[in-house]
LUMROSE-717490 format. One record per residue: residue number from 1; residue in three letters; x, y, z of N, C-alpha, C in turn. Coordinates in steps of 0.05 Angstrom, whole numbers. Each point is the difference from the previous one (the first is absolute). Layout:
! residues N
k:r:n_x:n_y:n_z:ca_x:ca_y:ca_z:c_x:c_y:c_z
NUM:ALA:X:Y:Z:X:Y:Z:X:Y:Z
...
! end
This chain:
! residues 353
k:r:n_x:n_y:n_z:ca_x:ca_y:ca_z:c_x:c_y:c_z
1:MET:1617:1045:-570:-7:-28:-1:14:-15:24
2:LEU:26:6:4:15:-12:21:-13:6:27
3:ALA:-9:25:4:-12:8:25:-26:-17:5
4:LYS:-15:-5:-21:-25:-16:3:6:-28:8
5:ILE:22:-11:-12:7:-28:7:9:-2:29
6:ILE:16:20:9:9:0:28:-24:2:19
7:LYS:-19:18:-7:-24:3:17:-16:-26:2
8:PHE:-2:-14:-23:-15:-25:-1:13:-20:19
9:HIS:26:-2:0:14:-19:17:-2:7:30
10:ILE:-1:26:5:-4:9:28:-28:-8:9
11:ILE:-20:2:-17:-27:-8:7:0:-30:7
12:ILE:12:-16:-17:1:-29:4:13:-6:27
13:LEU:23:12:5:14:-5:25:-17:9:24
14:PHE:-12:23:-2:-17:11:21:-23:-20:7
15:MET:-13:-9:-21:-23:-18:4:9:-27:11
16:THR:24:-9:-9:10:-26:10:6:2:30
17:LEU:13:22:8:6:3:28:-25:1:17
18:PHE:-19:15:-8:-24:3:16:-18:-25:-1
19:TYR:2:-15:-22:-17:-24:-2:9:-22:19
20:SER:26:1:7:12:-22:15:-15:-5:27
21:CYS:-13:19:11:-16:-4:24:-30:2:-7
22:GLY:-6:-4:-25:-28:-1:-7:-13:27:-2
23:LEU:15:21:-5:-11:27:3:-16:10:-24
24:LEU:1:-14:-22:-16:10:-23:-26:-15:-3
25:LYS:-6:-19:18:-25:-14:-1:-22:19:8
26:GLU:-22:0:-14:-23:17:7:-25:-17:3
27:SER:3:-26:-1:-23:-17:3:-1:-10:29
28:ASN:-23:-4:10:-3:-11:27:-5:-30:0
29:ASN:4:-13:-23:-5:-28:-2:23:-15:13
30:GLU:-6:-24:10:21:-17:12:20:-8:-21
31:ILE:25:-1:8:21:-9:-18:4:-29:3
32:ALA:3:-14:-22:4:-29:0:30:-6:0
33:TYR:11:-8:23:29:-6:2:4:-30:-4
34:GLN:21:-7:-13:9:-28:0:15:-5:26
35:SER:-4:-23:12:12:-5:27:3:-29:5
36:ILE:24:-8:9:5:-27:8:-10:-4:29
37:ASN:-8:-25:7:-7:-6:27:24:5:18
38:HIS:-4:16:21:23:8:17:14:-24:13
39:ASP:-16:-21:6:12:-24:12:19:-14:-19
40:ASP:-4:4:-26:17:-13:-20:22:19:-10
41:TYR:0:24:11:19:21:-10:27:-2:13
42:LYS:21:1:-16:28:0:10:13:26:-9
43:PRO:5:19:18:13:25:-8:29:-5:-7
44:THR:12:18:-14:28:-2:-6:16:2:26
45:SER:24:-10:0:17:1:24:4:28:10
46:LYS:3:3:26:2:27:12:26:14:-9
47:PRO:0:26:-2:24:15:-8:22:-2:21
48:ASN:25:2:-9:23:2:18:8:29:1
49:TYR:-7:14:21:6:29:1:29:7:7
50:ASN:16:-21:4:29:5:1:11:5:-28
51:ASN:-16:-8:-20:7:4:-28:-11:27:-9
52:ILE:16:18:-10:-8:27:-8:-21:-2:-22
53:ASP:0:-21:-16:-19:-3:-22:-28:-5:10
54:SER:-3:-5:25:-27:-4:12:-13:26:8
55:TRP:14:22:-6:-11:27:7:-6:15:-26
56:LEU:-22:15:1:-7:17:-23:17:25:1
57:ALA:7:9:23:18:23:4:17:-5:24
58:HIS:26:5:-4:19:-5:22:25:17:-6
59:PRO:11:13:20:23:18:-4:24:-15:-12
60:TYR:3:-26:5:23:-15:-8:-3:-14:-27
61:GLN:-22:5:-14:-3:-11:-27:22:11:-18
62:LYS:13:-18:-15:22:8:-17:-9:16:-24
63:GLU:-21:-10:-13:-10:14:-24:-26:13:8
64:LYS:-1:27:-2:-24:15:7:-11:15:-23
65:LEU:-26:1:-2:-13:16:-20:4:29:7
66:SER:-4:18:-20:7:28:4:-15:12:23
67:PHE:-25:-8:5:-15:13:22:8:-11:27
68:LEU:18:-19:2:10:-10:25:30:5:5
69:LYS:12:16:-18:29:5:2:7:12:28
70:GLU:-17:17:10:6:14:26:-4:-19:24
71:ASN:-10:-24:-5:-4:-18:23:26:-15:6
72:ASP:19:15:11:27:-10:3:8:-6:29
73:GLY:-19:1:19:5:-7:27:14:22:17
74:SER:1:24:-11:15:22:13:-17:16:20
75:LYS:-26:-4:1:-17:17:16:-1:-9:29
76:ASN:-9:17:18:0:-5:28:-25:-14:10
77:ALA:-19:-4:-18:-25:-14:6:-6:-21:-21
78:ASP:-17:-19:6:-8:-21:-18:-30:2:-6
79:VAL:-8:-11:-23:-28:-2:-8:-5:-30:-6
80:PHE:-20:-12:13:-8:-27:-6:-27:2:-14
81:PHE:0:-5:-26:-25:4:-16:-11:-27:-8
82:ILE:-26:-4:3:-14:-24:-7:-19:5:-23
83:ALA:4:-14:-22:-15:5:-25:-29:-8:2
84:PRO:-17:13:-16:-29:-6:0:-6:-25:-18
85:THR:-25:-6:-3:-9:-22:-16:2:6:-30
86:LEU:19:-12:-13:0:2:-30:-4:-28:-12
87:PHE:-3:-20:17:-6:-27:-9:-30:-3:-2
88:SER:-11:5:-24:-29:3:-2:-12:-12:-25
89:ASP:16:-15:-16:-11:-12:-24:-22:-20:7
90:LYS:-24:5:-10:-22:-18:8:2:-28:-12
91:LYS:19:-4:-19:4:-26:-11:21:-16:14
92:ASN:14:13:18:21:-13:15:-12:-14:25
93:GLU:1:-26:1:-13:-15:21:16:-2:26
94:ASN:25:9:0:17:-2:24:-10:20:21
95:TRP:6:-7:25:-9:18:22:21:21:6
96:ASN:26:-7:-3:21:19:5:18:3:-24
97:SER:12:24:-2:17:5:-24:25:-16:1
98:ASP:13:-2:-22:25:-15:-4:23:19:2
99:VAL:15:0:21:22:19:4:24:-6:-19
100:TYR:-1:-23:-13:22:-8:-19:-7:7:-29
101:ASN:-23:12:-4:-9:8:-27:13:27:-5
102:GLU:20:1:-17:14:25:-6:-17:21:-13
103:GLU:-19:-9:-17:-17:19:-13:-18:15:20
104:PHE:-11:-15:19:-16:13:21:17:17:18
105:ARG:23:-9:7:18:16:17:7:27:-13
106:ASN:6:-1:-26:6:25:-14:-24:18:-2
107:TYR:-23:-12:-3:-25:15:0:-4:15:27
108:LEU:5:-13:22:-2:12:26:20:23:3
109:ILE:25:-4:-9:20:20:2:-7:25:-16
110:ASN:-9:-5:-25:-5:23:-18:-28:12:4
111:SER:-15:-9:19:-26:12:6:0:10:29
112:THR:-3:-18:19:-3:9:28:26:12:11
113:ILE:23:-11:-6:25:12:10:5:27:-13
114:LYS:-3:1:-26:6:24:-15:-20:23:7
115:PHE:-25:-6:1:-20:21:3:-12:3:28
116:GLN:7:-18:18:-9:2:27:23:2:20
117:ALA:16:-21:2:21:-1:20:20:23:-2
118:THR:4:10:-24:20:22:-3:-9:25:14
119:ALA:-24:2:9:-9:23:16:16:2:26
120:TRP:11:-22:9:15:0:25:30:-2:-4
121:LEU:9:0:-25:28:-6:-7:19:21:11
122:ASP:-9:25:1:17:22:10:1:1:31
123:ALA:-17:-15:12:-2:0:30:17:-22:12
124:GLY:5:-21:-14:15:-22:12:8:-21:-20
125:ASN:16:-19:9:9:-22:-16:-23:-19:-4
126:LEU:-6:-6:-25:-25:-14:-7:4:-31:-1
127:TYR:-16:-14:16:-1:-29:-1:-29:-9:-6
128:SER:-3:-16:-20:-27:-10:-6:2:-30:-8
129:PRO:-11:-18:16:2:-28:-6:-19:-9:-22
130:ASN:9:-19:-16:-18:-13:-19:-13:-23:14
131:TYR:-25:2:6:-13:-21:16:-22:-13:-16
132:ARG:-8:-24:10:-21:-15:-14:-27:13:7
133:GLN:-6:22:-14:-24:15:6:-25:-16:-6
134:ALA:-21:6:15:-26:-14:-4:-13:10:-25
135:HIS:-13:-18:-14:-15:8:-24:-23:19:8
136:PHE:-7:18:-18:-21:20:5:-26:-13:9
137:ARG:-6:-24:-10:-26:-12:6:-4:-7:29
138:VAL:22:-1:16:-4:-8:28:-16:21:16
139:PHE:-2:24:-11:-15:21:13:-30:-1:-8
140:ASP:-7:-19:-16:-27:-6:-8:-11:-20:21
141:ASP:-23:6:11:-12:-17:21:-3:-29:-9
142:ARG:-3:-5:-26:-4:-27:-10:26:-17:4
143:TYR:23:13:3:25:-15:2:14:2:27
144:TRP:-11:18:17:14:5:25:2:-26:18
145:GLU:-23:-13:4:0:-23:18:10:-25:-12
146:ILE:2:-1:-27:9:-25:-13:30:1:-7
147:GLY:14:19:11:29:2:-5:12:27:2
148:GLY:-17:21:-1:10:27:0:16:7:24
149:LYS:-11:-8:24:14:7:25:27:-13:1
150:LYS:2:-25:-7:26:-14:1:19:12:-21
151:THR:-11:9:-22:17:12:-21:13:25:10
152:LEU:-15:17:14:10:25:11:21:-6:22
153:GLU:-5:-21:16:19:-7:21:27:-8:-12
154:LEU:-1:-15:-22:25:-8:-13:15:24:-10
155:ALA:-15:19:-12:12:25:-10:13:15:23
156:TYR:-14:3:22:12:14:23:25:-14:11
157:ASN:-1:-26:1:24:-14:10:25:5:-16
158:ASP:-4:4:-26:23:8:-17:10:27:9
159:ILE:-18:19:3:8:28:8:13:-1:28
160:ARG:-11:-16:18:12:-2:26:28:-10:-1
161:GLU:5:-21:-16:27:-11:-3:19:21:-12
162:ALA:-10:15:-20:16:21:-13:8:21:21
163:PHE:-20:8:16:5:20:20:21:-9:21
164:LEU:-2:-25:9:19:-10:19:28:0:-11
165:ILE:3:-8:-25:27:0:-12:10:28:-4
166:TYR:-18:18:-9:7:28:-2:10:11:26
167:MET:-14:-5:22:8:10:26:27:-12:9
168:LYS:4:-25:-6:25:-14:9:24:9:-16
169:LYS:-3:3:-27:23:4:-17:4:29:-9
170:TYR:-21:15:-3:2:25:-14:-7:25:16
171:ASN:-17:-2:20:-10:24:13:21:16:15
172:LYS:17:-13:14:23:13:14:-9:22:20
173:GLY:-24:-3:11:-10:19:20:-13:25:-11
174:ARG:-3:1:-26:-12:25:-12:-30:0:6
175:PRO:-12:25:2:-29:2:3:-14:-8:-27
176:ILE:-25:-6:2:-14:-13:-22:-26:14:-7
177:ILE:-5:2:-26:-27:6:-11:-12:-26:-11
178:ILE:-23:-7:9:-15:-22:-11:-21:11:-19
179:ALA:-1:-11:-24:-19:10:-20:-11:-23:-17
180:GLY:-24:2:-8:-13:-20:-17:-26:10:-11
181:HIS:-10:-13:-20:-26:8:-11:-18:-24:-4
182:SER:-25:4:6:-20:-21:-5:7:-26:15
183:GLN:4:-22:-13:8:-25:14:26:6:15
184:GLY:18:15:-12:25:7:14:-4:15:26
185:ALA:-20:18:0:-6:15:24:-12:-18:21
186:ALA:-17:-19:-8:-12:-18:18:21:-18:14
187:HIS:19:-9:-16:22:-16:11:17:18:19
188:ALA:3:25:-8:16:18:17:-13:4:28
189:VAL:-27:1:0:-14:1:26:7:-24:18
190:THR:0:-24:-12:7:-24:15:29:1:9
191:LEU:18:10:-17:28:3:7:4:19:24
192:LEU:-14:22:-2:1:20:22:-10:-11:26
193:LYS:-22:-15:-1:-10:-12:25:20:-19:12
194:GLU:13:-16:-17:18:-20:11:27:11:10
195:PHE:10:20:-13:27:9:6:3:28:12
196:PHE:-20:17:-4:2:28:9:-19:9:22
197:ASP:-25:-7:-3:-21:11:17:5:-7:30
198:GLY:7:20:16:5:-4:28:25:-15:6
199:LYS:18:-3:-20:25:-15:4:24:19:-3
200:GLU:23:-10:6:24:17:0:6:12:-27
201:LEU:-6:-15:-21:5:9:-28:-17:24:-7
202:GLN:-21:5:14:-17:24:-5:17:26:1
203:ASN:20:0:17:18:23:3:15:6:-26
204:LYS:3:-20:-17:14:3:-26:-19:7:-23
205:LEU:-26:1:6:-19:5:-22:-2:30:-5
206:ILE:7:9:-24:-3:27:-8:-30:5:-7
207:ALA:-10:-17:-17:-29:2:-8:-7:-24:-16
208:ALA:-26:-7:1:-11:-21:-17:-20:12:-19
209:TYR:4:-2:-26:-18:10:-20:-16:-24:-10
210:LEU:-27:0:5:-16:-24:-5:-25:7:-16
211:PRO:2:10:-24:-24:6:-16:-11:-25:-13
212:GLY:-26:1:-5:-13:-21:-16:-10:-24:16
213:THR:-4:4:26:-11:-22:17:-17:13:22
214:LYS:-13:-16:16:-17:11:21:15:-3:27
215:ILE:3:22:15:12:-1:26:-18:16:19
216:THR:-7:-13:22:-17:13:20:16:6:25
217:GLU:-12:15:19:14:7:25:7:-25:16
218:GLU:-15:-22:-4:4:-24:15:22:-18:-10
219:ASP:11:7:-23:20:-18:-13:27:-1:14
220:PHE:7:21:14:26:1:14:-4:5:30
221:PHE:19:-9:15:-1:4:29:12:27:7
222:ASP:23:7:-12:15:23:8:4:20:-24
223:LEU:3:-10:-24:4:17:-23:-24:17:-5
224:GLU:4:25:-8:-22:18:-4:1:14:-28
225:LEU:-23:8:-9:-1:15:-25:13:28:4
226:MET:19:7:-17:14:25:3:-16:23:-12
227:LYS:0:23:13:-17:22:-9:17:26:-3
228:ASP:25:-3:-2:18:23:-4:21:-8:-21
229:PRO:7:18:-19:18:-8:-22:28:-7:9
230:LEU:8:7:25:27:-6:9:-1:-21:22
231:GLU:-23:-11:7:-2:-20:21:13:-26:-9
232:THR:11:-14:19:13:-26:-6:-10:-21:20
233:GLY:5:-26:-7:-7:-21:18:-28:-11:-3
234:GLY:-15:8:-20:-27:-9:-4:-5:-8:-29
235:TYR:-25:1:-8:-7:-9:-27:-18:20:-14
236:LEU:-2:-4:-27:-18:16:-17:-15:-19:-18
237:THR:-25:6:-6:-15:-17:-17:-23:15:-14
238:TRP:-6:-8:-24:-22:13:-15:-8:-18:-23
239:ASN:-24:4:-9:-10:-13:-25:-12:22:-17
240:THR:6:-1:-26:-8:22:-18:-23:-8:-18
241:PHE:-20:17:-1:-23:-5:-17:-6:24:-18
242:LYS:-8:-6:-24:-11:21:-17:-29:6:8
243:ILE:-8:25:-1:-28:6:6:-18:-9:-22
244:LEU:-18:-19:6:-18:-11:-19:-29:3:10
245:LYS:-19:-1:-19:-28:2:8:-11:-26:12
246:ASN:10:-22:-10:-11:-26:9:22:-20:2
247:TYR:10:-4:25:23:-18:4:-8:-30:-4
248:GLN:-26:-6:4:-9:-27:-3:1:-10:-29
249:LYS:2:19:-18:0:-7:-28:27:-12:-9
250:TYR:21:5:15:27:-7:-8:12:-21:18
251:ASP:16:-17:-12:14:-21:15:27:12:10
252:LEU:-1:14:22:24:13:10:18:-20:14
253:THR:26:5:-1:18:-18:13:-5:-3:29
254:ILE:-6:22:14:-7:0:28:-29:11:2
255:PRO:-19:-17:9:-27:10:3:-1:23:21
256:LEU:-14:20:-6:-2:24:17:-11:-7:28
257:ASP:-21:-17:0:-12:-6:26:18:-17:18
258:TRP:19:-14:-12:19:-16:16:18:18:17
259:LEU:4:25:-8:18:18:13:-12:14:24
260:GLU:-25:-5:6:-12:13:23:16:-4:25
261:GLY:7:21:14:16:-2:24:30:3:-5
262:SER:7:2:-25:29:2:-7:11:27:7
263:GLN:25:0:9:14:25:5:10:12:-26
264:VAL:3:27:-1:8:13:-24:21:22:6
265:SER:22:-1:-16:20:22:1:-5:18:-24
266:ASN:10:24:2:-1:19:-23:28:-1:-13
267:PRO:2:-13:-23:27:-3:-13:10:25:-15
268:VAL:-13:22:5:10:26:-11:10:18:23
269:LEU:-17:3:21:7:17:22:11:-15:24
270:TRP:-5:-26:1:11:-17:21:-9:8:28
271:ASP:-24:11:2:-12:6:26:-28:-11:0
272:ASP:-17:9:18:-27:-10:2:-20:15:-17
273:SER:10:16:-19:-18:14:-19:-15:-20:-17
274:GLU:-25:6:-6:-17:-17:-16:0:8:-30
275:THR:13:22:-6:1:10:-28:28:10:-5
276:SER:6:6:-25:24:14:-8:-5:15:-26
277:ASP:16:20:-6:-4:15:-24:22:-7:-20
278:TYR:-4:9:-25:20:-6:-21:28:10:6
279:LYS:1:24:11:27:13:3:17:-15:21
280:SER:-13:-16:17:16:-15:20:10:-26:-11
281:HIS:-10:-9:-22:7:-26:-11:28:2:-13
282:ARG:18:-17:9:28:1:-9:4:-16:-26
283:GLY:-17:-19:-6:3:-12:-26:-8:-29:-2
284:LEU:-14:-7:-22:-4:-28:-7:21:-9:-20
285:TYR:6:-26:0:21:-11:-17:-14:-16:-22
286:PHE:4:9:-25:-14:-12:-23:19:-20:-13
287:VAL:-11:-16:-18:15:-21:-13:21:10:-20
288:ASN:-1:25:-6:21:12:-17:24:9:18
289:GLU:-1:-8:25:21:6:20:3:29:6
290:LYS:-22:15:-2:0:28:7:-19:5:24
291:VAL:7:20:16:-16:7:23:-17:24:-7
292:TYR:-26:-1:6:-18:22:-7:-10:12:26
293:LYS:9:24:6:-7:13:25:-28:13:-2
294:LYS:-11:5:24:-25:15:3:-22:-12:-18
295:SER:-2:-26:-1:-19:-13:-18:-22:-16:15
296:VAL:3:-3:26:-20:-16:16:-10:16:23
297:LYS:-26:-1:4:-14:13:22:-18:-20:14
298:ILE:4:-2:26:-17:-18:16:-26:16:6
299:GLU:-22:-10:-10:-25:13:3:-13:-4:27
300:TYR:1:-25:9:-10:-6:27:10:-27:9
301:THR:-4:-6:26:9:-25:12:-23:-14:14
302:ASP:-3:-26:-5:-21:-16:13:10:-29:0
303:TYR:17:-7:19:13:-26:2:19:-4:-23
304:ALA:2:19:-18:18:-1:-23:3:29:-10
305:ILE:17:5:-19:2:27:-11:-12:0:-28
306:PHE:-14:21:-7:-16:1:-25:10:23:-17
307:LEU:6:-6:-25:11:19:-19:-18:2:-25
308:LYS:2:23:-12:-10:2:-28:24:-8:-18
309:MET:-4:1:-26:22:-7:-18:24:18:5
310:PRO:25:-11:0:23:17:2:1:22:-21
311:ARG:9:23:7:1:23:-18:27:1:-14
312:VAL:1:-14:-23:25:0:-16:-7:9:-28
313:ASN:18:-4:-19:-6:9:-27:-23:-17:-13
314:ILE:-10:9:-22:-24:-12:-12:5:-29:-6
315:PHE:23:-7:-11:5:-28:-8:-2:-19:25
316:LYS:13:8:22:0:-17:23:-27:1:15
317:THR:-14:22:-3:-27:2:12:-19:-20:-14
318:ILE:4:-3:-26:-16:-20:-15:5:-28:11
319:LEU:25:-6:5:7:-26:11:-13:-5:27
320:PHE:2:20:18:-12:-2:26:-30:-2:-1
321:SER:-12:11:-21:-30:0:-2:-10:-29:-3
322:PHE:17:-18:-10:-9:-28:-4:1:-15:27
323:LEU:16:9:18:3:-14:25:-21:6:21
324:LYS:-12:-20:11:-20:4:21:11:-7:27
325:ASP:21:-16:0:12:-10:25:28:10:3
326:TYR:6:14:22:26:12:4:17:-15:19
327:HIS:-7:-25:6:15:-16:20:29:-3:-8
328:LYS:5:-6:-26:28:-3:-8:16:26:1
329:GLY:-14:22:2:13:26:1:4:11:28
330:ASP:-5:-17:20:4:9:28:27:12:5
331:ILE:20:-10:-13:27:11:3:7:19:-22
332:ASN:-5:-7:-25:7:17:-23:-12:27:1
333:LEU:-25:2:8:-14:26:1:14:19:20
334:PHE:14:-11:20:13:17:20:30:-7:2
335:TRP:11:-8:-22:28:-10:0:19:20:10
336:GLU:-1:25:-9:19:20:8:-6:9:29
337:ASP:-25:0:8:-8:7:27:13:-21:19
338:ILE:-2:-25:-7:12:-22:16:30:3:1
339:ARG:12:4:-23:30:2:-2:11:22:19
340:LEU:-12:23:-2:10:22:17:-6:-4:29
341:ASN:-24:-11:6:-8:-4:27:18:-21:14
342:ALA:7:-21:-15:17:-21:10:28:11:8
343:ILE:10:17:-18:26:14:6:-2:16:25
344:GLU:-22:15:2:-4:18:24:-3:-16:25
345:ARG:-13:-23:-1:-3:-16:24:26:-13:9
346:VAL:17:-8:-20:26:-10:7:17:21:15
347:GLU:-1:24:-11:15:23:12:-11:5:28
348:SER:-26:-1:3:-13:5:26:8:-22:20
349:TYR:1:-25:-9:8:-22:17:28:5:12
350:PHE:19:7:-17:27:3:9:3:25:17
351:SER:-16:20:-5:2:25:16:-10:-4:28
352:GLU:-16:-21:5:-11:-5:26:18:-19:17
353:LEU:21:-10:-12:18:-18:15:17:15:20
! end
């Protein structure tokens, strides 16, 4: 009986995590969002990133959850991680999230930090700012011109301020991994353009992991897509899709046709291969905090990577069978692959000095 109760709660947690980016929707109908007129909107005051409480993850945090205990500032490299869009309640009329809302902050920490950012925790000291992220609706064409663009700019300005303070107070000359997912990856692209691309700081870039957004060859002047598992100084990007018969039937977080021209990395082999086999997969990270090896196979690549259902036990396979959209799993599905590759790239960076 106890085992059934535990499994039930795991299902609820799993569905909650994946729903946060709209991943369980299977209707193609327009979503009705509540929204205040952007001209009348007043966001909460900007965060003070000199205050450790303005960070979701920081090596100098006094009280750390168990999964962040190792984030003690002792590593030779840093990781600057930018969280994805979890501000998605269709009844919330605000354009940007409230960084002073402790409930939402804790939600971010116990979801995106715990199940995504920790993939880089063994590679470097983890810094992740709590920023006024844009509401999910800004990516809907109906809202882009009436406030969406300004909303994203405000979100990026928070990240920019956090990065400047991080560089001034905490970096101490260490090399950096930039990482983000979805909205976080999009902001990371802007950050890379402003501070790294063709600039002196590019020499300190170990790698940029940018899943869940669209990046083309024209987006950077000097930074390039890396095609070797030990290469440093460039970026990696991918979008994950489940193989479906009719993509038009589903309201996917990222429309497949929008990705035309997008660059793609292989997050299993880390080269220019367009497929991978099960035996090469180092492991997905599930909500029960366990890593499942040899469970994902990349079937083909076409501006994105395409998978069949992960090959895990029957119970978890049933859960995956309900999911049509793998956007939220861009990191989790390859969590152990990312973790080990990040460590290897850090070692490679220092070996080349």
